[in-house]
C-alpha positions as CSV (number, residue, x, y, z in Angstrom):
1,E,16.8,8.9,-15.4
2,K,15.4,10.8,-12.5
3,I,14.5,8.0,-10.5
4,L,16.3,4.5,-10.9
5,K,19.8,6.0,-11.7
6,K,19.2,8.5,-8.3
7,R,18.4,5.2,-6.4
8,G,22.0,3.7,-6.9
9,N,23.6,7.2,-6.3
10,P,21.8,10.0,-4.3
11,A,24.4,12.3,-5.8
12,Y,23.4,11.7,-9.4
13,V,22.1,14.6,-11.5
14,A,19.6,13.8,-14.3
15,N,20.5,14.6,-17.6
16,E,17.8,16.8,-18.9
17,A,18.3,16.3,-22.3
18,I,17.8,12.7,-21.9
19,C,14.6,13.5,-19.9
20,E,13.5,16.0,-22.4
21,A,13.7,13.1,-25.3
22,K,12.5,10.7,-23.4
23,K,9.1,13.0,-22.4
24,L,9.0,13.7,-26.1
25,E,8.7,10.1,-27.0
26,L,6.0,9.2,-24.4
27,R,3.7,11.9,-25.5
28,P,2.8,9.8,-28.5
29,T,1.6,6.8,-26.0
30,L,-0.2,9.4,-23.6
31,D,-1.9,10.8,-26.5
32,L,-3.3,7.5,-27.2
33,M,-4.5,6.5,-24.2
34,E,-6.0,10.0,-23.9
35,A,-8.0,9.2,-27.1
36,E,-9.0,5.8,-25.9
37,L,-10.2,6.9,-22.7
38,S,-12.2,9.7,-23.9
39,N,-13.7,8.1,-26.9
40,S,-17.4,8.5,-26.7
41,E,-18.5,5.5,-28.5
42,W,-16.3,3.3,-26.0
43,R,-16.2,5.2,-23.4
44,T,-15.7,3.2,-20.0
45,P,-13.9,4.0,-16.6
46,F,-11.0,1.8,-17.1
47,I,-8.8,0.8,-20.5
48,A,-10.5,-2.5,-20.8
49,G,-13.8,-1.9,-19.9
50,P,-16.2,-1.1,-16.8
51,N,-14.2,-2.9,-14.6
52,F,-10.5,-2.6,-13.1
53,T,-8.4,-5.3,-14.9
54,I,-4.9,-6.2,-14.8
55,A,-4.4,-4.0,-17.7
56,D,-5.1,-0.8,-15.7
57,A,-3.1,-2.6,-12.7
58,T,-0.3,-2.5,-15.3
59,F,0.2,1.0,-15.8
60,M,0.1,2.2,-11.8
61,P,3.8,2.0,-11.1
62,Y,4.6,3.8,-14.0
63,F,2.0,6.5,-13.3
64,A,2.9,6.5,-9.9
65,L,6.0,8.1,-10.4
66,F,5.2,10.8,-12.8
67,G,5.1,13.3,-9.7
68,P,8.7,12.3,-8.7
69,A,10.1,12.0,-12.4
70,G,8.4,15.4,-12.9
71,L,5.7,14.3,-15.6
72,A,2.8,15.4,-13.7
73,L,2.4,18.3,-16.3
74,E,1.9,15.9,-18.7
75,L,-1.6,14.7,-17.6
76,E,-2.8,18.6,-17.3
77,S,-3.7,18.8,-21.0
78,R,-5.2,14.8,-21.1
79,P,-8.3,15.1,-18.9
80,A,-9.4,11.5,-19.5
81,L,-6.1,10.4,-18.9
82,K,-5.5,12.3,-15.4
83,K,-9.0,10.9,-14.3
84,W,-8.4,7.8,-14.6
85,V,-4.9,8.0,-12.9
86,G,-6.6,9.4,-10.3
87,Q,-9.2,6.5,-9.9
88,C,-6.9,4.0,-10.2
89,L,-4.2,5.7,-7.6
90,S,-7.0,6.2,-5.1
91,R,-7.9,2.3,-5.2
92,P,-7.6,0.7,-1.9
93,S,-5.8,-1.9,-3.5
94,W,-3.2,0.1,-4.8
95,Q,-3.0,2.0,-1.2
96,Y,-2.3,-1.3,-0.3
97,T,0.0,-2.4,-2.6
98,K,1.9,1.3,-2.3
99,D,2.2,0.5,1.0
100,M,4.0,-2.8,0.8
101,K,1.3,-4.3,2.8
102,V,1.4,-7.1,-0.2
103,M,4.4,-8.1,1.5
104,E,2.9,-9.0,5.0
105,L,1.8,-12.4,5.5
106,N,-1.4,-13.0,7.4
107,G,-1.3,-9.6,8.8
108,K,2.3,-10.4,10.3
């Protein structure tokens, strides 16, 4: 609502009622991720274990948009999730991808 629709129409004004409803729908998923990442019995730095995997990478495009979408505050009450997002988004591989260098061929 706040990102994709605006890309096609810079004058688009997001419907805040839709944004709030979608935020409410998102919260249980964020709560589940927080619970899993903070579970002391299974605590690992990443979703699927001790190493960064495709399970973590799958979420990166979404969490990278939390700031522009006005969702950054949703991480404040979820410290384990916030830490995980920070770890993942600061990885050199994500920076490389985010900067579109993944599209370069042979350094050209």
